N, C-alpha and C positions, 0 to 999 in steps of 0.2 A: 890765216890769222884770226883768232877769236875776238869777239867784241871787247872782252875784258882786257885783252892785250892792246887793242887799239886805244881804248879810253883809260889809259893808265895814269900814274901820277904826273908824268911829264906832260902828257896831253892835257890833263886837267889844269895844271898850273900855267900853261901857255894858251889856254882856250880863250880867255877874256882879252878883248882888244878895245878898251874903253874909248868911246868917241869915234871909232873907225870901223869900217867893214859892217858886219851885221850888228855891231854895237853903236853904229852911227845914229844920232838922234833922228835923222830923216828916214831911217829904216825902222828903228825900234819904236819911236813914239806913235806913229800911225797904227802899227800892229797892236800895241798895248791899248790904245784908245778904242780900236774896233773890238777887241776881245772884251773889254770892259762893257761895251754896249751890248754885245751878244750874251753876256752873263745875265743881263737883265735883273741885277740886284741879288742874284744867287751866287752859289759857290762855284769855283772852277777847279778842274783837275787837269794838270799838265802831264802828258806822257813824255818820258825822256826829258825831265825837267833840267838836267844838266847843272850848270853853275848858277842857274836862276836868272839868266839874261832877260827873260820875259816875266817870269813869276814874281821876281822882286818888285819891279815897278808896277805890276798889276796889283800886287798886295798893297802897295803904297796908295793905290786908288781905292782902297777899302773893299776890294774884292777878296773874300776868303779863298785862299789857294792851297791846294795840296798837290803832291806829285808822286810819280813813279820814276825811278832811275835805275838803270842797270849797273852803273859804275859807282862804287863807293868813293873813288877818288874825286869824281865830279861833285858828289854830295858833300865831301869834305870842303871843297872850295865854296859851295853854297853856304855852308855853315860859318864861313868867315864873314858872311853878310847878314844872315838872319838865323834865328834859333829854330829849334824843332817846334816850339809852340806857335811861332809865327807862320811857318810853312812846313807842315809835316810831310815827310817823304818815306815811302816804302821802297826798299831795295828789291829789284827784280825785273823780270821781263814784262814790258808793257803790253804784250799780247796775251798774257795769262794772269798776272798778279792783280789782286783786288785791293782796294782801299776802302776803309769804312766810310759810310755815308752815301748820299746821292748828290748829283751835281747838275746844275742847269747848263754847264758848259764843260765839255772835255775838248782839249786842243792838243795839237801835235804840229810843231812849227819847224820851219827852215830845213825842209827835206829829210827830217829825221826818220820818217817812215821808211826811207830807203835803207835804213840799217836792218830792216827785215828783208831778207834776201829772196824770199819766195812769195808768190801770190798767196799761198796758203797761210803763211805767217801774217801777211798783211790783212787778210780776211779775218783771221783770229783777233787781230788788233781792233778791227771795227766792231767785232762782237763784244770784245771786252769793254770798249767805249760804251756800247749800248747797255751793258750790265750796270754801268755807273750812272747813267743819265736818268734824271727824273722825267716824267711825262712832259713832252714839249721841249725837252732839252736839245742841245745842239752838239754835234761833233764836227770840229773844224780841223782840216788838214791843209797845211801849206806845203806845196811841192812844186819846184821848178822842173818841168820836163825838158830835158835837153833837146835841142834841134840837131838830131844826130846826123842828118844829111849835110849839115854845114861843117861837120868835123872832118878834117883831113886825116888820112892814116897816120898814126903816131903823133897825133896832135898834142902839143905841150903848152902849158900856161904857167905863169908865175904870179904869185899873190903874196906881197909882203916878204916874209922870211921863208916862204914855202914855194916849191916848184911842183907842178901837177902834170903827170902824164896820163892821157886819157885813151882808152880803147873802147870802142862801141860796136855793138851788134845790132844792126837795124832789124833783122828778122825776129830776134827775141826781145827787142827793146830793152836791152840791158847795157849798162854803162859801168865800166870798171875804172877806178882811179888809183894812181899811186902818188901819194903826197910825200915829198922828201924835204925835210927841214934843211934850210941853207945856213951853214955855219962857217963863218970866216971865208966866204967865197966859194965853199965847196958844199955839195949835198951829201948828207949821210944817208944811210939806208932808211927808206921811208916805210910807212905803214900802208898796206894795201887795203882798200875799202871798196868792196863791190856793191853796187847799188842796182836795185831792180825798180824801174819806173813803170809800174803797171796801173796804179789807181790813185786818184786824188779827188776828194769831194768834200763838200760841206753839207751835212744832212741834219734833219731835225727828227727827233724821235716822236712817233705817234703816241697819242695818249690812249689808243685802243689796243 
């Protein structure tokens, strides 16, 4: 399944969970506060900006924010919150698409780098971040690396209205997930999303 099939209108409209999960204040507010500090008064660029979970509150802290997003459906949800003048967004692949201007901070949060399924794609993403950074700027990546050895074969988890089946390969450090929305007590066909957990870092661009 392609990324544009995963992040379709249904996924975009059900993505936000105000006040709970990754939208919980105790999760979101410290992240936004730290990103505002790292921007150091400059502009920020979010790769995979989505519905604006982080970008909108960061913008409200007077940090100029722009974004790159692969899914037009996710951007449509963002546009219900802020207009293009407030948070401009370019549609495309965060590993290759460029945005006008330079930024003191480029960030990629909540495991979204795992949407890039190969190490080559992830390296390209780092290079694209470097293209956008001003001297001394930072690229911040948030990634939870699963403790694969703690996962039993056929491990399953439930979260809210979704059920997750996990398969993991320890030698390749790859983890594949099947998310199935639960409707009226039964699970309908879910979207498969494979994630490659290879690299996670926070770096600063040299001025030389």
